[in-house]
C-alpha positions in Angstrom: -7.1 -0.8 -4.7 -9.4 -3.0 -6.8 -10.4 -6.4 -5.6 -9.9 -7.8 -9.1 -7.6 -7.5 -12.1 -7.9 -8.5 -15.7 -6.2 -11.8 -16.5 -4.0 -12.1 -19.6 -4.4 -15.4 -21.4 -0.8 -15.0 -22.8 1.0 -14.7 -19.5 0.9 -17.2 -16.7 0.4 -15.8 -13.2 3.6 -14.7 -11.4 4.3 -16.1 -7.9 3.4 -13.6 -5.1 6.3 -11.2 -4.3 8.4 -12.0 -1.3 6.3 -11.0 1.7 7.7 -8.7 4.3 6.4 -11.2 6.9 8.9 -13.1 8.9 8.4 -16.8 8.3 9.5 -19.3 10.9 11.6 -16.8 12.7 10.0 -14.6 15.3 12.5 -12.0 16.3 12.7 -11.7 20.1 11.1 -8.5 21.4 13.7 -6.1 22.8 11.2 -5.2 25.6 9.7 -8.5 26.8 11.1 -11.6 25.2 9.3 -14.1 27.4 5.9 -12.9 26.3 6.3 -14.5 22.9 6.3 -17.8 24.7 7.8 -19.8 21.8 11.4 -21.0 22.1 13.8 -20.5 19.3 14.1 -24.2 18.7 10.3 -24.5 18.5 10.0 -21.6 16.1 12.4 -23.3 13.7 9.9 -26.2 13.4 6.9 -24.0 12.6 5.1 -25.3 9.4 6.4 -23.5 6.3 2.9 -22.2 5.6 2.9 -20.1 8.8 3.8 -16.4 8.6 3.9 -13.8 11.3 4.0 -10.0 11.4 7.4 -8.7 12.3 7.6 -8.9 16.1 8.5 -5.3 16.7 8.2 -3.2 19.9 5.3 -1.3 18.4 3.4 -4.4 17.6 4.0 -5.8 21.1 2.7 -2.5 22.5 -0.5 -2.8 20.5 -1.0 -6.3 21.7 -0.2 -5.3 25.3 -3.1 -2.8 25.1 -5.7 -5.2 23.8 -4.6 -8.0 26.2 -5.1 -5.8 29.2 -8.4 -6.6 30.9 -8.6 -2.9 32.1 -8.5 -1.5 28.6 -11.7 0.4 27.8 -13.8 -1.0 25.0 -13.2 2.0 22.8 -9.4 1.5 23.0 -9.8 -2.2 22.4 -11.7 -1.5 19.2 -9.2 1.1 18.0 -6.0 -0.9 18.6 -7.3 -4.2 17.6 -8.4 -2.6 14.3 -4.9 -1.3 13.8 -3.5 -4.8 14.1 -6.2 -6.2 11.8 -5.3 -3.6 9.2 -1.6 -4.7 9.3 -2.6 -8.4 9.0 -4.9 -7.7 6.0 -2.2 -5.7 4.2 0.4 -8.5 4.8 -2.1 -11.1 3.7 -2.5 -9.4 0.3 1.3 -9.8 -0.2 0.7 -13.5 -0.7 -1.7 -13.1 -3.7 -0.2 -14.0 -7.0 0.2 -11.2 -9.6 0.5 -10.9 -13.4 2.4 -8.5 -15.5 0.4 -5.4 -16.4 1.4 -2.3 -18.5 -0.3 1.1 -17.9 0.1 4.6 -19.4 1.0 7.3 -16.9 -0.3 10.9 -17.1 3.0 11.9 -18.7 2.2 9.6 -21.6 4.9 7.1 -20.6 4.4 3.3 -20.3 4.9 1.7 -16.9 5.4 -2.1 -16.8 4.0 -3.2 -13.4 1.9 -5.9 -12.0 -1.8 -6.5 -11.1 -3.6 -9.0 -9.0 -4.0 -12.3 -10.8 -7.7 -12.8 -9.8 -10.6 -11.8 -7.7 -10.6 -12.1 -3.9 -13.3 -12.7 -1.3 -13.3 -12.3 2.4 -15.0 -15.0 4.5 -15.5 -14.3 8.2 -16.1 -17.0 10.8 -19.0 -15.6 12.9 -19.2 -13.8 15.1 -15.7 -12.6 16.0 -14.5 -12.8 12.4 -16.9 -10.1 11.4 -14.7 -7.6 13.3 -12.0 -8.1 10.6 -14.3 -7.3 7.7 -13.9 -3.5 8.0 -10.1 -3.8 7.8 -10.5 -5.8 4.6 -12.9 -3.3 3.1 -10.6 -0.4 3.9 -7.9 -1.7 1.6 -10.0 -3.6 -1.1 -12.8 -1.6 -2.8 -16.1 -3.5 -3.3 -14.7 -6.7 -2.0 -17.2 -9.5 -1.7 -17.8 -11.0 1.8 -19.0 -14.4 2.8 -19.9 -15.7 6.2 -19.7 -19.0 8.1 -21.3 -19.8 11.5 -19.7 -22.8 13.2 -20.5 -23.9 16.7 -19.7 -26.8 19.0 -22.1 -29.7 18.7 -23.1 -30.5 22.3 -23.6 -34.2 21.6 -20.3 -34.9 19.7 -18.3 -31.9 21.0 -17.1 -31.4 17.4 -17.4 -28.2 15.4 -20.7 -28.1 13.4 -21.7 -25.9 10.5 -24.9 -23.9 11.3 -24.9 -21.3 8.5 -22.9 -20.3 5.4 -23.4 -17.8 2.7 -20.9 -17.1 -0.1 -20.7 -15.3 -3.4 -21.9 -17.6 -6.2 -18.5 -17.5 -7.9 -16.4 -18.2 -4.8 -14.8 -21.2 -6.4 -12.9 -18.9 -8.8 -11.8 -16.4 -6.1 -8.9 -16.2 -3.7 -10.3 -16.4 -0.2 -9.1 -14.5 2.9 -10.5 -16.5 5.8 -11.0 -14.2 8.9 -11.0 -15.2 12.5 -9.2 -13.4 15.3 -8.2 -16.4 17.4 -6.7 -19.8 16.5 -6.9 -22.0 19.6 -7.4 -25.7 18.9 -8.0 -25.0 15.2 -11.4 -26.9 15.2 -13.5 -24.0 13.8 -10.9 -23.0 11.2 -10.5 -26.6 9.9 -14.3 -26.9 9.7 -14.4 -23.7 7.7 -11.7 -25.0 5.3 -13.8 -28.1 4.8 -16.9 -26.0 4.0 -14.9 -23.9 1.5 -13.6 -26.9 -0.2 -17.1 -28.3 -0.6 -17.9 -25.1 -2.4 -15.0 -25.7 -4.8 -12.3 -23.5 -3.3 -8.9 -25.1 -3.6 -6.8 -25.0 -0.4 -4.0 -23.2 -2.2 -6.3 -20.3 -2.8 -7.1 -19.8 0.9 -5.2 -17.5 3.2 -6.2 -17.7 6.9 -5.7 -14.5 8.8 -5.8 -14.2 12.6 -4.5 -12.0 15.4 -3.3 -14.6 17.9 -2.5 -18.3 17.5 -1.5 -21.1 19.8 1.4 -23.5 18.8 -0.9 -26.5 19.2 -3.6 -25.0 17.0 -1.1 -24.1 14.3 0.4 -27.6 14.2 -2.9 -29.3 14.1 -4.4 -26.9 11.4 -1.3 -27.0 9.2 -1.0 -30.7 9.6 -4.4 -31.2 8.1 -4.3 -28.3 5.6 -0.7 -27.7 4.6 -1.6 -25.8 1.4 -3.4 -23.0 3.3 -1.2 -20.1 4.3 -1.7 -18.8 7.8 -1.0 -15.1 8.6 -0.9 -14.4 12.3 0.0 -11.4 14.4 1.4 -13.3 17.4 2.0 -16.9 18.5 1.2 -17.3 22.2 2.6 -19.7 24.8 -0.1 -22.4 24.4 -3.5 -23.6 25.7 -4.7 -24.1 29.2 -6.8 -27.0 30.5 -10.0 -25.3 29.1 -8.4 -24.9 25.7 -8.1 -21.1 26.1 -5.1 -19.4 24.6 -2.5 -18.3 27.2 -1.8 -15.4 27.9 -4.3 -14.6 25.2 -6.7 -11.7 25.4 -10.0 -13.3 26.6 -13.1 -13.7 24.4 -12.5 -11.4 21.5 -16.1 -11.4 20.5 -17.3 -10.5 23.9 -14.8 -7.7 24.3 -15.5 -6.4 20.8 -19.3 -6.4 20.9 -20.4 -6.2 24.5 -20.3 -3.1 26.6 
């Protein structure tokens, strides 16, 4: 699949097709309903910009593997990559398309669609880099940008330390990549940096594996035009602002032996 498509000046972009994601309705798992940790009433009040993968038994099995502290690093890499691939594929469902006609090998004309514009992946370092491979697997020659955000020890607020983007990022749709959404501080700072580089919020799709309800509400309250694609919504945050039950430090488990 190409990361870009030709625009037609005669036809306005079509809205993205209806995604297969479940929006604001996490179906209870037939195996372990309490693990979702979000009551049906609370789910109904999720921001409209939040989408989740279908909460199937298979998906819960994958998350169970990567949550287990005894899971070997090789298995953690393999199964987290599977979830990332699902998230990227679903994120692409939200990109707008335009009408496009092609000629098939039989000489027939097929009236289909193509992506409305170029895309770009932006990873929040360092854990977000783990999601770049999943994006490259489904988007050929996709451009990648990077943002390094860390906590300022004096102010305790997220601080930008490094960023590098394609020069034309303002004209691209951006898939922002970070595995965990806890308080939402780093993600909100990343959105701020992208906006400073000319990227409209409505062209940003934030993709992550696990999110906390608190982080979702804070993030979406500040950036309601940014779509959030998450694999699982956990119970919440503990006193140290760690996601519970979570899976620990994704970066440490991903990159450290």
